[in-house]
Every structure is written in structure tokens, then in C-alpha cells.
N, C-alpha and C positions, 0 to 999 in steps of 0.2 A: 650406227657406224660399227663396222666389224672390228674385231680385236686386232686383226692384222693392220688395218688402216690406222687405228689408235697407236699401235706400236711404232709405225713409221713416223707419225707426227711427233711422238715423244722423242724419237731418235733425232729428227731434224731440229727440234727445239734445243736439245742438248748440244748438237754440233754447232748451232748458231751462237750459242753462248760460250762454248769452250775456247775458241781462238782468242776472244777479247780478254778472258780471264787469264789464259796462258801468257798472252802478250804483256798484260799489266804486270803479272808476276815476274816475267823476265826483265822488264824495266827495273823493278825493285831489286831483283837479284843482282843485276849488273851494278847498280848503285852500291849495294851492300858489299860486293866483292871489291869495288874500287875503294871504298872507304876503309876496308880492311887493310889497305896498304898505306894508310896515312903515316907519315913519318919515315918511310923508307927513303934512303938517301938517293940523290941524283947521281947517275953514272952515265957518261956519254957512251952510247951504244948498248946500254943495259936493257935487258929484256926479262929479268928475273927479280924476285923479291930481295935479292942482294943489292940491287940498284937498277934504276930505270932512267931512260930518257923519255921524252914526251910520247913519241910514237910507239916506243917499246912498251910503255905502260899500258897504252890503249890496246895494243895487240895482245898483251898478256891477259888483261881483264876480260876482253871479249872471247878469247880462246877458252877461258874457263867455262864459257856457256855455249860452246860449240860453234862460235863465229870466227872465221879466219879472215884476217885483213892483210893487205900489203904492208911491208915493213916501214916505209917512210911516211912522214906527214904529207908530203906532196902526193904520194900515191893514195893514201887514205882519203885525201880531199876529193878524190874522184870516185870513191866508193859510195854505194847507196844512192840517195837522191837529196837534192838541195832543199833546205827548209829555211824560212826566214827566222830572224831572231825572235820575233813575236810568236812564233809557232813552236818554240822549243819545248820538248818534253824530256823527262828523265831518260837517259840512255843515248840521247843524240850526241854526236861528236861536234865539238866547236873548234874553230881554227882562227889563228891570229897571225898577223903580219908584223913581225918584230924587227929583227936585225937585217932582213933582206927581203926583196920582193917575193910575194907568194906566201904560202903557209909555212911558217917557220916555228910555230908552236901550236900545240893541240891539246885537247882535254875532253873529258866526258861530262856532259851536263847532268846535274843531279837534282835540279828543281829549284824553285825560289830564286832564280837569277844567279845561281852559283854553279861553278864547274870545278872538277877536281883534275889535277894534272901533275906532271913531274916538273918541278921548278928547280933551277940550278942553285937557288939560294936556300930553299926550305925543304927540298925533297918533295915527296908527294904531299900536296897541300890543297886546300880549298880556297878559291878566289871568286870574286864577283865578275860575271861577264860584263857588267855595265860600269865597272870601276872607272870613274871619270878621269883618274890620274894616269892610268896605264892601259888596262885591258880594253875598256870601252872603245877608245879611239882606234885601237888596233884590231878590232873584230873584223875578220875577213869573211866568214861564212859558217854554215853548219850543214851537216849531212845526217840523214836518218838511215841507219843501217838495218834496224829491225823491220820486218815486213810491215808495210803500212796497213794498219787496221786499228786506228786510234779509238780510245774509249771516249765516246761522245754522247749526244742526246739520245741516240737510238737505244741505249741500254735500258733494260727493264728495271723496275723498282723492286728491290729485294726487302725481305723482312728486316726489322730493326736489328742492328748488330752484324748484318751481313753486307759485304761490299764486293763489288766486282774486282777491285784491285787488291783484295786481301783473301786469297784462296786458302783452303784448309791447310796447305803445306807452308804457309807463311809463318815465320818464326814467332810472330806475335798474334797469331790468329785468335787463340783462346781468350787472351786478355782484351783485345779489341772487341771481340764479339760480346763478351760479358758486359763491358762498359757501355757498349752501344745499346744492348738490350735494356740496360738500366737507365738509359738516356743521360748518362754522365758525360760521355763524349759523343758529340754528333759528327756525322760525316758531312759530305757535300752533296749537291744535287746529283741525281742519276745513280744513287747508291755507290758513291766513291768515298774513300777515306783518305787517300793520298798519304800513305804511311811513311814515305821517304821525304816528304816535305818537312821543312823545319817549322817548329811551333813558334808562333809569335807571342809576345807578351800579352797582347789583348786576348788571344785564344786561351792562354794559360789562366788569365784572370777569370774568364767566363767559366772555365771548367771548375776551378776552385770554388767559385760562387755557387755553382750547381751542387758540388759535393757537400759543401758546408751549409747549404740552405740559407745563404745570406740574403737579406732584404736588398733588392736591386733597384727600388724606386727611390733614388737619391737625387736631389736637385742641386746640391753644391758641386761646383766645378773644382776638382782638386788639382788638375794639371792644365797647364797652358796649351798643350797640344792635343787635348782630348775634349772636343766640344760636345755639347748635349746632343748633337745630331749623330755623333759617332756610334756605330752599331753596338760597341761594348762599353759605352759610357757608364751605365749603371753598374755593371759588374766590376769595372776598374775602380770606381769610387767606393764600392762596397768592400772590395778586398783591401783597399787602402785604409779605410776607416777601421777595418778589423785588425789592422797591423800586419797583414800578410805581405803586402807589396809596398815598397818604397819607390819614390821617383828618383830623379837625378838632381844634382846640385843646381842645375839651371831651371828647375821647376817643371821639367817635362817628364812624361811617362814613357815616351817612345813606344807606342802601342804596336807598331808594325816591325819593331826590331825583334830579332830572334832571341828566344830564351836560351841561355847557355847552360851547360851542364853544372857549372858552379852556382849559377842562379837558381836552378831547380833544387839543388841541395839546400840552399838557404831558405827558399820558399817552403819546402816540405818540413824543414825543422821548425818553422814558425807556425805552420798550419796544424801539423800532427804531433802527437805526443810520442816521441821516439825514445827508446831505452838508451841510456848513456853508455854503459859497458866500460871495460877497462882495456880492451884490445887496442893495439896500435894498427893503423892502416898502413898498407904496404905499397900503395900506388907510388911509382917512382917519379911521377911528375907533380906530386903534392908534398909540401913541407909545412911544418907547424907555423911558419911565418905567414902563410897564405890566409887572406881574410876569410876564405870559405872553408878552411881546414876543419873546424869543429863540426860544421854542418855535413861535409862530405864524410867525415868519420862516422857520424850518426847513421848515414845512409848505408855505409859499409857494414857497420856492426849489426844493423837490423836486416841485412841481406836484401836491401832495396836495390842496391847497385852491386854488381860483381866486377865492374871494370872491364877492361879489354884483355885479350890474351897476352899482350905484351906487358901486362902489369901497370898499365897507365889508366888514368881516369879521364884525361883530356878535358880539363875544367873549362877552357874557353871555347870548346867546340859547341856548335848549336845542337839543341835537342830536337830530334825528329819526332813526328807525331806518334810513330810506333813506339819509340823509346819512352816517351812520356806516358803512353798508355800502360806499358809494362811496369814502369816505376809506380804509377798510381794504383794499379792492380795489386802490386805487392804490399804497398802501405795500407791498403784497405782490407787486406786479409786478416 
């Protein structure tokens, strides 16, 4: 085979992989931009970080990534192409019928059954698409704006620590790559990591069991909602017996519930030896009366967490897989 032919083949292979990586990265970038506006107040007709309404928020977020949409929810509902609720991927737009017929509320799907939107009561906030008490019954439809080229089974297998949806310019690339190479955090089939997905309590228990080398062949059933057939049964029991994880007062572990940022602070303070220090933490949404104050303080003192640009820690917000990887990388250094 001539050098020219080999070069052409290499270029074609590169071009075949590039769109999927770029698309996956764009999904994550949109979610990250949207989450960066959490807490911004609701403002009727608002289209800037001083205040948003629902369609104004969507328009602003997508505009940051070179995507221009019509102004109103009704017009946005006609953009892109329709997708079923079961087909949702991060970056899709979701629409709801609330106070009038047709799309009267909209948001951006961020994965794990959640969407982010401008609410009149809480400002920019995260909600469940399937909330049985409000959003679920009012779900009207979804639209895919990004060019359709989803990451599916056709993706090639990459070396350990490399993922199609974590390109080199991803903010957590180095940490995810190292932990993947060391087989501390595993990805999903087809070399996907799903960095913007929220981490479940079962996943966290499995990672901690890997890190600490815990014995995972345990027969005792510690929690009523974790049967011996559950994929993380051994890891959950091992971390419980080690004193790292506690269950809830009703005797459950809630393995598929998302790990929150205050829970990760308490978890890390139990698992790892962290310096105490004398500094006061300055997160404006944390007070000394909070049950997780001491643990969050340890994370801050040890520079495991830096908080957000608005000087908040957001203790009850779910931890994403990328955030957990970065926290774990820092604590292991």
C-alpha cells in the first residue's frame, strides 16, 4: 500500500471519529453553561444573567455555543426535530404544557431524567422530567437541536482512561483519564464516561470500594432495598461495614439516588485522612449549623473543593461523574 493511500485512510478515520467527539463535547459544554446559571432569578422577558424567563434562558445558553433559536417557547418547540422522552440526551430541549394549551414552559435536558430551566419560584433550577406531582403529567414533547449524530454502538473501543465523550479540552480530562487508567473509575460500554450524568450512591460505593481495596464478597444484607442480585451489593455492604456509608432511618440505602455535594463531603471525611486546619470556609450557602459543615470545611481546607464562582458550595446539588472524578483525584494526590 502506497504512502499516499495510507495517508488518505488515516485522514478518513480521523474525520469519522471527530464529529462524534465534537458533538459529545458540545452536549457537555451546553449542560455546563446551563448549570453555571443556577440560582439566577426569574425575570419575565429576561434574556441575560441578570434574570431569565424559560425561553430566554434556553436562547442565552445555546447562543453561547453558536446556536441561535427563536425567542419564544412556542417557536422553539418547532425548531430541530422531535424526539421521544425515552430518547432524551443531554442538550435536548424539553417542553411542558402548564397554564395554557401548547408549550408554556421549557428547559434543557441535562441527563438522568433531569432538566434545568427558569422557574418563577426558584429562578434557574434543576427538576425531574418525570416528577409525578407536576412536570411528568405536563410533559408535552422534546426537540433535538444539535445535528443528529448520536454516540452509539458504532463507536470504537478506546484505551483505558480515554472516552469518546471526554475530549482533551474537557475541563476534567486529565483527572478522568488518570483514574480510568488506574481502573479506579470505570466508564460505560463503547468507551463512554457520561461526565455530566449525576453519580448514584451505588456507583460511589463501588468506586470507594475499589480505591480502598475493600473485601467485596459479603453475604449479609445490610439494607432492605439492596438485594444480593443487585450489581453493587457487595460494594455497598463493604463500604457500610467499613463505616464509610450509612443508610437512611427507614433501613434503605437508596442505591439509585444521586449522591449530593454535602454527602460527598461527609463520605470523603470518613474515608480519607484530611487535615483539620483553622481556616473558616466562606461559602455563602453553608453555615456552622449545617450537619455537613465540618466535612465541607475539610474539603475546602484541603483544596479538594474550590466551590463555584459565586462563592457557593451548593450542598444539596447532585454530584456529576466528572466532579466526583476531580474531587477523588485531588484527595488521592
